[in-house]
LOVEXFI-642802 format. One line per field, with one value per residue: residue number from 1; residue in one letter; x negated, y, z of N, C-alpha, C in turn. Coordinates in Angstrom, 3 decimals. Example, Ala and Ser with C-alpha at 12.3 -4.5 7.8 and 13.67 -1.06 7.14 Angstrom:
// residues 2
seq: 1,2
type: a,s
n_east: -13.190,-12.850
n_north: -5.690,-2.250
n_up: 7.800,7.080
ca_east: -12.300,-13.670
ca_north: -4.500,-1.060
ca_up: 7.800,7.140
c_east: -13.200,-12.900
c_north: -3.300,0.030
c_up: 7.800,7.870
// end
This chain:
// residues 181
seq: 1,2,3,4,5,6,7,8,9,10,11,12,13,14,15,16,17,18,19,20,21,22,23,24,25,26,27,28,29,30,31,32,33,34,35,36,37,38,39,40,41,42,43,44,45,46,47,48,49,50,51,52,53,54,55,56,57,58,59,60,61,62,63,64,65,66,67,68,69,70,71,72,73,74,75,76,77,78,79,80,81,82,83,84,85,86,87,88,89,90,91,92,93,94,95,96,97,98,99,100,101,102,103,104,105,106,107,108,109,110,111,112,113,114,115,116,117,118,119,120,121,122,123,124,125,126,127,128,129,130,131,132,133,134,135,136,137,138,139,140,141,142,143,144,145,146,147,148,149,150,151,152,153,154,155,156,157,158,159,160,161,162,163,164,165,166,167,168,169,170,171,172,173,174,175,176,177,178,179,180,181
type: x,x,x,x,x,x,x,x,x,x,x,x,x,x,x,x,x,x,x,x,x,x,x,x,x,x,x,x,x,x,x,x,x,x,x,x,x,x,x,x,x,x,x,x,x,x,x,x,x,x,x,x,x,x,x,x,x,x,x,x,x,x,x,x,x,x,x,x,x,x,x,x,x,x,x,x,x,x,x,x,x,x,x,x,x,x,x,x,x,x,x,x,x,x,x,x,x,x,x,x,x,x,x,x,x,x,x,x,x,x,x,x,x,x,x,x,x,x,x,x,x,x,x,x,x,x,x,x,x,x,x,x,x,x,x,x,x,x,x,x,x,x,x,x,x,x,x,x,x,x,x,x,x,x,x,x,x,x,x,x,x,x,x,x,x,x,x,x,x,x,x,x,x,x,x,x,x,x,x,x,x
n_east: -145.525,-147.009,-146.203,-147.547,-146.886,-146.714,-147.644,-145.690,-146.672,-146.664,-146.115,-146.361,-144.615,-144.755,-146.198,-146.749,-144.199,-143.009,-144.703,-144.146,-141.425,-141.690,-143.122,-141.161,-139.102,-140.404,-140.784,-138.239,-136.920,-134.227,-133.298,-133.053,-132.779,-132.011,-129.499,-126.154,-126.466,-126.775,-125.081,-125.746,-123.571,-121.197,-118.405,-114.879,-111.526,-108.807,-105.678,-104.667,-105.889,-108.785,-111.901,-115.001,-118.276,-121.314,-124.155,-126.291,-125.151,-124.263,-125.028,-124.870,-123.218,-120.504,-119.153,-117.326,-116.077,-117.086,-115.690,-114.416,-113.646,-111.437,-112.106,-111.501,-110.672,-111.281,-109.025,-106.908,-106.400,-107.465,-110.489,-111.678,-114.451,-117.253,-119.876,-122.631,-125.365,-126.379,-125.846,-123.605,-120.924,-118.638,-115.354,-113.535,-110.448,-109.927,-108.478,-106.122,-105.198,-104.628,-102.585,-100.699,-100.425,-101.489,-103.981,-104.777,-107.779,-108.163,-106.800,-108.477,-110.728,-112.636,-112.169,-113.285,-115.978,-117.679,-120.636,-121.319,-123.235,-122.228,-121.441,-121.280,-122.814,-123.495,-120.700,-118.336,-116.459,-113.386,-112.317,-110.484,-111.288,-112.504,-116.005,-118.186,-121.262,-122.375,-123.257,-122.835,-121.798,-120.654,-117.798,-116.047,-115.852,-114.543,-111.597,-111.696,-111.895,-109.516,-107.604,-107.228,-105.484,-104.661,-104.386,-105.466,-108.213,-111.195,-112.318,-115.219,-115.465,-114.679,-114.996,-115.744,-114.065,-111.854,-112.159,-112.060,-114.296,-115.458,-116.152,-119.133,-119.827,-117.362,-116.353,-118.162,-117.662,-114.911,-115.051,-116.463,-114.573,-112.505,-113.392,-113.757,-113.459
n_north: 75.646,78.569,81.691,84.821,87.246,90.695,93.135,95.870,99.250,101.724,105.116,107.548,110.610,113.949,113.514,114.736,115.470,112.946,111.878,113.651,113.074,110.424,110.831,112.292,110.372,108.456,109.881,110.370,112.692,114.422,114.938,118.204,119.621,122.134,122.488,121.136,118.105,115.088,112.057,108.580,106.127,103.436,102.747,102.026,100.750,101.374,100.619,101.486,103.952,105.951,105.244,105.500,104.674,105.419,104.055,103.167,102.089,99.650,96.299,94.316,94.369,92.693,91.544,89.534,87.414,84.173,81.022,81.319,80.008,78.539,78.466,76.569,77.876,77.830,78.692,77.935,79.458,80.526,81.445,83.301,82.505,83.150,82.311,84.301,85.141,82.634,82.340,81.871,84.095,85.893,86.895,89.856,91.277,94.196,95.520,93.957,94.322,97.095,97.069,95.789,93.044,89.833,87.761,84.515,82.473,81.228,82.995,85.157,84.455,85.381,88.061,91.503,92.601,94.233,93.781,94.521,95.685,94.827,95.237,92.588,91.243,90.560,91.230,90.404,92.672,92.880,94.667,96.569,95.986,97.497,97.336,100.058,101.700,104.875,108.376,111.271,114.503,115.461,117.373,118.294,118.164,115.723,116.076,116.465,113.638,113.534,114.629,112.752,109.838,107.447,104.722,104.225,104.151,105.904,108.909,110.337,112.390,114.131,113.694,115.573,114.637,113.768,111.388,109.508,109.491,107.013,106.713,105.327,104.291,103.881,101.863,99.738,99.274,98.602,96.251,94.563,94.356,93.138,90.542,89.528,87.060
n_up: 73.507,74.600,75.941,76.169,78.398,78.237,80.502,81.314,80.939,83.319,83.505,85.654,86.208,87.418,89.894,92.339,93.285,93.584,95.559,97.673,98.124,98.977,101.360,102.773,102.979,104.530,106.881,107.694,107.115,105.738,102.307,101.029,103.477,104.362,103.284,103.644,105.273,103.527,103.778,103.856,102.859,103.400,101.651,101.820,102.141,104.369,105.644,103.234,102.797,101.901,103.326,105.141,106.411,108.085,106.538,108.078,110.317,109.621,109.522,107.546,104.426,103.280,100.454,99.930,102.252,102.829,103.354,105.976,109.126,111.565,114.938,117.745,120.948,124.535,125.889,124.356,122.132,118.834,117.172,114.467,112.465,110.445,108.143,107.754,105.972,106.630,109.364,112.086,112.578,114.531,113.453,113.090,112.448,111.305,109.278,109.179,111.806,111.838,109.997,111.416,111.486,112.272,110.858,109.641,109.800,107.328,105.641,105.786,104.399,101.659,101.961,102.212,104.296,107.015,108.664,111.881,114.682,117.792,121.318,122.033,120.263,116.722,114.597,112.124,110.585,109.172,106.390,103.894,100.565,97.515,98.486,98.477,97.814,98.746,98.663,100.413,101.654,104.863,105.299,107.164,110.628,112.871,114.930,118.538,120.857,122.401,120.698,118.751,117.530,119.944,119.483,117.026,114.619,115.592,114.306,112.723,111.028,107.917,104.401,101.370,99.308,100.675,102.002,104.960,107.618,109.624,113.135,114.079,116.625,117.826,116.123,116.608,119.339,119.223,117.674,119.434,121.543,120.140,119.635,122.108,124.672
ca_east: -146.009,-147.093,-146.031,-148.229,-146.084,-147.480,-147.156,-145.423,-147.477,-145.860,-146.814,-145.574,-144.635,-144.529,-146.720,-146.626,-142.812,-142.826,-145.408,-143.407,-140.230,-142.129,-143.419,-139.886,-138.419,-141.149,-140.633,-136.827,-136.385,-133.240,-133.510,-132.237,-132.483,-131.351,-128.110,-125.456,-127.151,-126.007,-125.070,-125.658,-122.332,-120.497,-117.009,-113.899,-110.177,-108.087,-104.276,-104.461,-106.630,-110.233,-112.690,-116.421,-119.064,-122.725,-124.771,-127.201,-124.369,-123.840,-126.123,-124.668,-121.941,-120.144,-118.059,-116.337,-116.398,-116.855,-115.511,-114.058,-112.995,-110.864,-112.790,-110.635,-111.221,-110.871,-107.698,-105.904,-106.343,-108.514,-111.279,-112.213,-115.907,-117.757,-121.329,-123.212,-126.798,-126.606,-125.639,-122.181,-120.585,-117.197,-114.684,-112.485,-109.660,-109.485,-107.437,-104.895,-104.755,-104.009,-101.349,-99.775,-100.230,-102.664,-104.178,-105.533,-109.129,-108.040,-106.385,-109.593,-111.742,-112.602,-111.971,-114.481,-116.285,-118.895,-121.218,-121.803,-123.764,-121.331,-122.024,-121.254,-123.588,-122.955,-119.311,-117.901,-115.214,-112.701,-111.728,-109.977,-112.295,-113.885,-117.043,-118.999,-122.326,-122.224,-123.997,-121.982,-121.913,-119.452,-117.375,-115.285,-116.011,-113.271,-111.192,-112.158,-111.252,-108.162,-106.711,-107.085,-104.532,-105.289,-104.343,-106.080,-109.671,-111.717,-113.020,-116.378,-115.294,-114.047,-115.833,-115.117,-113.014,-110.776,-112.497,-112.210,-115.552,-115.261,-117.179,-119.774,-119.782,-116.010,-116.217,-118.928,-116.927,-113.683,-115.427,-116.771,-113.317,-111.682,-113.870,-113.942,-112.593
ca_north: 76.955,79.498,83.088,85.736,88.435,91.906,93.945,97.228,100.290,102.787,106.394,108.438,112.054,114.717,112.703,115.482,115.366,111.571,111.721,114.396,112.284,109.272,111.322,112.633,109.122,107.821,110.659,110.458,114.010,114.355,115.842,119.402,119.780,123.411,122.312,120.142,116.817,114.053,110.806,107.340,105.544,102.297,103.160,100.948,101.244,100.888,101.040,102.149,105.207,105.877,105.352,105.236,104.648,105.576,102.771,102.735,101.379,98.374,95.339,93.700,94.589,91.418,91.826,88.453,86.419,82.823,79.926,81.624,78.858,78.776,77.715,76.545,78.448,77.087,79.134,77.455,80.301,80.272,82.606,83.151,82.603,82.977,82.282,85.428,84.876,81.341,82.316,82.053,85.417,86.023,87.793,90.700,91.767,95.582,95.816,93.306,94.974,98.376,96.767,95.214,91.608,88.988,86.828,83.310,82.396,80.896,84.215,86.107,84.025,86.195,89.476,92.333,92.793,94.937,93.182,95.590,95.259,95.187,94.854,91.128,90.703,90.921,90.878,90.729,93.429,92.817,95.907,96.393,96.303,97.068,98.068,100.883,102.484,106.265,109.407,112.453,115.379,115.614,118.766,118.674,117.278,115.231,116.702,115.768,112.353,113.723,114.984,111.618,108.808,106.519,103.344,104.113,104.335,107.232,109.461,111.203,113.550,113.948,114.049,116.524,113.999,113.344,110.126,109.578,108.912,106.375,106.848,104.020,103.790,103.365,100.596,98.717,98.959,97.910,94.910,93.804,94.052,92.254,89.149,89.142,85.928
ca_up: 73.136,75.726,75.572,77.086,78.619,78.469,81.605,80.835,81.572,83.899,83.553,86.514,85.956,88.637,90.984,93.596,93.726,94.051,96.834,98.695,98.434,99.764,102.710,103.404,103.334,105.623,108.110,108.068,106.766,104.665,101.185,101.136,104.899,104.561,102.894,104.454,105.136,102.835,104.509,103.079,103.342,102.817,101.549,101.743,102.386,105.544,105.594,101.950,102.699,101.683,104.554,105.015,107.640,107.759,106.202,109.149,111.330,109.047,109.356,106.230,103.764,102.666,99.527,100.066,103.282,102.308,104.296,107.364,109.757,112.886,115.990,118.935,122.176,125.732,126.338,123.422,120.934,117.847,116.743,113.113,112.371,109.077,108.061,107.026,105.919,107.264,110.808,112.398,113.094,114.752,112.519,113.653,111.322,111.496,108.288,109.625,113.040,111.490,109.269,112.364,111.281,112.462,109.753,109.990,109.240,105.904,104.935,105.793,103.428,100.449,102.299,102.388,105.717,107.428,109.869,112.750,115.984,118.878,122.603,122.125,119.147,115.416,114.313,110.769,110.683,107.885,105.879,102.542,99.558,97.350,99.199,97.582,98.440,98.313,99.376,100.413,102.815,105.670,105.187,108.352,111.782,113.386,116.186,119.736,121.155,122.922,119.605,117.837,117.951,120.885,118.999,115.702,114.567,115.921,113.156,112.943,110.165,106.615,103.257,100.451,98.518,101.562,102.660,106.416,108.078,110.933,114.161,114.190,117.999,118.034,115.399,117.333,120.581,118.834,117.244,120.649,122.244,119.305,119.709,123.514,125.049
c_east: -145.956,-146.978,-146.731,-147.391,-146.988,-146.840,-146.902,-146.261,-146.558,-146.699,-145.976,-145.737,-144.329,-144.954,-146.569,-145.210,-142.542,-143.497,-144.685,-142.135,-140.589,-142.445,-142.133,-139.132,-139.093,-140.950,-139.188,-136.208,-135.415,-133.625,-132.604,-131.843,-131.800,-129.887,-127.443,-126.112,-126.225,-126.176,-125.040,-124.522,-122.009,-119.030,-116.122,-112.533,-109.637,-106.681,-104.001,-105.229,-108.122,-110.965,-114.153,-117.060,-120.523,-123.369,-125.684,-126.475,-123.956,-125.058,-126.074,-123.304,-121.638,-118.945,-116.960,-116.811,-116.127,-116.705,-115.247,-113.283,-112.465,-111.576,-111.896,-111.380,-110.657,-109.471,-106.580,-105.752,-107.448,-109.219,-111.797,-113.717,-116.290,-119.280,-121.787,-124.721,-127.168,-126.529,-124.159,-121.942,-119.079,-116.613,-113.575,-111.767,-109.124,-108.366,-106.103,-104.330,-104.050,-102.705,-100.301,-99.507,-101.547,-102.774,-105.030,-106.907,-109.066,-107.654,-107.520,-110.709,-111.555,-112.407,-113.316,-114.704,-117.587,-119.409,-121.842,-122.311,-122.818,-122.017,-122.076,-122.055,-122.960,-121.535,-119.019,-116.528,-114.582,-112.038,-111.129,-111.061,-111.719,-114.832,-117.877,-120.088,-122.222,-123.143,-123.164,-122.235,-120.582,-119.070,-116.582,-115.536,-114.629,-112.901,-111.694,-111.354,-109.807,-107.163,-106.477,-106.112,-105.245,-105.352,-104.997,-107.579,-110.068,-112.559,-114.200,-116.247,-114.613,-115.003,-115.056,-113.968,-111.856,-111.034,-112.692,-113.486,-115.334,-116.438,-117.823,-119.750,-118.410,-115.871,-116.955,-118.191,-115.645,-114.000,-115.747,-115.530,-112.488,-112.114,-114.097,-112.999,-111.428
c_north: 77.866,80.923,83.936,87.008,89.621,92.690,95.350,98.236,101.394,104.047,107.351,109.901,112.751,113.936,113.421,115.379,113.969,111.347,112.447,113.640,111.073,109.688,111.653,111.380,108.459,108.558,110.778,111.799,113.840,115.324,117.033,119.679,121.103,123.354,121.353,118.789,115.808,112.754,109.642,106.532,104.207,102.717,101.950,101.567,100.628,101.456,101.853,103.442,104.981,106.133,105.106,105.200,104.791,104.209,102.270,101.958,99.989,97.472,94.694,94.123,93.315,91.655,90.769,87.475,85.041,81.846,80.312,80.437,79.258,77.869,77.750,77.092,77.684,77.481,78.720,78.300,79.883,81.573,82.305,83.381,82.377,82.941,83.443,85.260,83.668,81.353,82.565,83.403,85.453,87.085,88.543,91.383,93.174,95.930,95.207,93.948,96.284,98.186,96.133,93.734,90.880,88.021,85.663,83.361,82.106,82.129,85.237,85.704,84.823,87.679,90.199,92.548,93.558,94.251,94.324,94.991,95.763,94.839,93.333,90.463,91.080,90.398,91.287,91.379,93.470,94.159,95.589,96.802,97.177,97.904,98.820,101.563,103.888,107.158,110.674,113.262,115.426,117.090,119.232,117.659,116.877,115.998,115.888,114.507,112.520,114.007,113.833,110.597,107.774,105.101,103.158,104.277,105.759,107.699,110.318,112.467,113.187,114.406,114.954,115.910,113.472,112.034,110.356,108.847,108.350,106.637,105.476,103.443,103.220,101.993,99.473,98.304,98.189,96.462,94.025,93.422,93.031,90.796,88.679,87.991,86.368
c_up: 74.360,75.208,76.618,77.197,78.880,79.596,81.093,81.609,82.052,83.987,84.394,86.098,87.271,89.879,92.320,94.149,94.274,95.398,97.961,99.094,99.285,101.197,103.460,103.845,104.527,106.942,108.558,107.765,105.602,103.558,101.363,102.570,105.193,104.199,103.870,104.209,104.470,103.607,103.530,103.692,102.700,102.840,101.316,101.946,103.670,105.477,104.326,101.762,102.531,102.997,104.232,106.383,107.231,107.589,107.316,110.241,110.870,108.875,107.983,105.711,102.987,101.761,99.605,101.134,102.703,103.458,105.727,107.924,111.123,113.889,117.229,120.162,123.379,126.218,125.373,122.166,119.969,117.516,115.346,113.149,110.923,109.132,107.184,107.109,106.771,108.787,111.091,113.066,113.339,113.828,113.250,112.495,111.585,110.527,108.716,110.880,112.733,110.726,110.182,112.162,111.497,111.299,110.221,109.343,107.745,105.087,104.857,104.833,102.145,100.714,102.404,103.881,105.891,108.683,110.664,114.048,117.058,120.198,122.794,121.014,117.823,115.226,112.871,110.880,109.294,107.589,104.509,101.570,98.480,98.201,98.173,98.394,97.885,99.119,99.274,101.683,103.548,105.618,106.394,109.452,112.272,114.645,117.363,119.992,121.592,121.805,118.637,118.412,118.810,120.324,117.639,115.759,114.931,114.751,113.587,112.108,108.867,105.532,102.314,99.660,99.374,102.281,104.154,106.816,109.483,111.852,114.355,115.602,118.320,117.366,116.122,118.611,120.269,118.459,118.453,121.422,121.472,119.388,121.138,123.858,125.899
// end
């Protein structure tokens, strides 16, 4: 027996508004440009605190790294590598580094990660989950580099709910250093 599926009929309302939104998206203009610009974010946790980073800085958000393996290096150490979208990507454990403990590749399997473009190529940066997509306005800019802790993440600002916004350039540079031989 064959069933003929009927295609649902879509009736758009406010076509002018939809067309204007499409033009704004295509041109890169933020909605409500007169108000505080809303940022598209990926939110997560680090050292128990709420953090986020602009979504444009993230190549892929991985809710659970699958099959991270230890690859022996020429100097006798091991590097964790995971397959993300069928390509091998080195893994850097930001959550473990901030907690002061190194974790093995086996311990990183199943962890949440953000794949970011570093100077050394894409790197899967392990953070604490869960990962959430959000949109929010930054309410406070971060203090200058000199006022921030030298050994911790560099912040770009803070959101209204207290979420710390990481500096994407800092994260990319940290990821590159973390996987350097």
